N, C-alpha and C positions, 0 to 999 in steps of 0.2 A: 504496500500498499503508501502511496506519497501521495503528499497534497500540493498543491500549486494556487497562488495568487497570484492576481497582478489588479492595481490600483489605478484607477482615472481618476484623479482630482480635478474637479472640474471648476469654471468661477463663480462665484457668490450669484450671480443675475442667470447665472446657465439655466436655461428651462428643460426641465430635467424629464420634460415630456417627451424631449428626443432620446432619451436613451430607453424609456418605456415604449416608445414605438418599433426601435429596435430591437429592441427584444420581444414584440409583440411577433415583428415580422421576419425573427430569425433564430430564436431560441428554440427552437423544434429540431434544426437542423442538428443539434446535438443527441437528439432523442435514442439514437441507435448507436452511437460512436463506438467503434470495438473497443476496448481497454479501459473505458472511462467509466468508474463505478458510480460516481454523478457528479456534474456541475449544477452549481447553484449560479442563479445570474442576481448580482445581489445590488441594491440601492440606498449611500445616506442620501437625507436629504439636509443640508443646511438648516439647523433653528426645529429641527427632529426629531425625537428619543435622543436627545441629547448630543447630536453631530452638531461639530464644529465646521463643516465641510460637504457641499455635494460631491461627490464620489460614486463613480461604479465600479463594484470591486469583486468580479465572480471569483469562486473559489472552489476549488475539483480536491477530489480524492478520486486517483486514479489508479486500475487491477494491474497494469502492465505499464511499463516504460515502452514499449513500443507502442502502445496507443496516447499516450503524453507526447512523445516526440513526433508521431504522426499529426498530431492534432500542432504542433508549433513548427513543425518544418515543411511538411506537405501542403500550405497554405489554407487552412481555417484563421489562422493568429493572424496571417497578412490582413485579413480583411477588417479586421477590427484595428490593426497597424497604421492600415493607409487611411481609416475614418480620423483617429485618434491620436496618432503617432505610438510610437514600437515603445510599450512601457516596460518598465521592469521585471523578470518573472521571477516572485520569491518563491522555494520549493525547501519544503521540508519531507525526512523520512518519518514515514509511521511510528506510532507507536502502540497508541490501543484504538479501537471503533467496537460501536455496542448499539442497537439496534434498542430505540424506546418503546417505552408501552404507546405510544402514538404514533406509532411507524405510518399504519396504515393511512393517516390522517394530509390534506394539503399542507406544506409548509409555509408557513405566514413571514415569519421572522427568522434570523441565524442572527449568532453572539458569536464574536470571533475574539479571544482573549490575547495576544503576545506576551511574553517574559521575558527580561532576560534568564540565561541559566548562571547565575552566581560565581566568580572564579573562586576554586578549592570546595565546590559542591560536590558533597558523593554521590555520583551519576545513576549506580544503583536505585539509590533512596528517592533521589528526586522522580526516576520512571517510574519508581513503583506507586508515588503519589498522583503522579500525571495517569496512571492507567485508574488509579483510585478515582479518580474526580474523573474522568470520563463513563466509570459504573456510576458514578452518584449523578453529574450530568442525566442519565439515561434515564435513570429511576425517578426523575421529578416528573411531576405533573403536566403534562401536554407536550414532553420531549417526543421529542421523533425519532433523532440522533443524536451520539456524540464523538469526537474525535479526539485526538490528541496525535502530535508529532513534534518532530525538533528539526529546527537546523543547525547541524554541527560548523559548521563555515562562520555564523556568527553567532551558537551557541544562545538561540531562542528556542522558548519551547512556543508552543501554539495549542492551544483549546479553541475547538468548534463543534457548535451547538445549534440544528434545527428546531424550531418548535412552530406548534401547531397556534397559540395565540399570541397576542402581544403582551404579556406579562411573563418573559424566561426571566427561572431561574438561575440565571446565570450573569456572572459579571463580564463585561468587555466592550467592548464596540455592538451597538443595535443598527442590524440591517434591513432592510423590507425584502423579500425573497418576490422577484418576478417572475421566475419559472425555476422550474427544475427539471432537468436532463437527469434518468438514472438508471440509463440501460444494464448496468453491471452491478447496482447495490446488492444486490442478493448474494454476490458474489467476493462483496468486499469481506475478510476476515475477521473472525469477530475476536476479540478481548487484544489481550497482548500479542503483539506483532515479533516476537521474538522469542 
């Protein structure tokens, strides 16, 4: 399992209806993408749910590196780059994944929390805590799924969760989910990833 995200931070007066319209037109194109666990088309609007910015920030969990590479190098990512400029693409190695009690519900909100891995941290302890946090999030009322991953080049941990309601029991940046493409979600390995 491999996590990926890019963020397009847009001007404060940007018409976010443009992003909504784009997702409505093309969001379905990844609904059957080989190697993709899921892609969430995420949006934050300045002044809504505590967001200081307008931002389009899709988050992905990949089942295979081949699927991710086909997306990045095979032309699909080029369309976004042509429209908005090529963003930096963040990548994390998967630590844990769990389905929540609301797994069959429509995803309305997502929460993403990034945190640095402190120098001197006991990595086995930190990853055990991350796995436990994924299980806690997945067990909360309204949770659809939860995941954790780590970027070892920056030593950053990311927690990601999807929710069926607008009151998620998770700390972090809150995003509206515009669309969910999940062709391989049922094949994402559950629990700890090592």
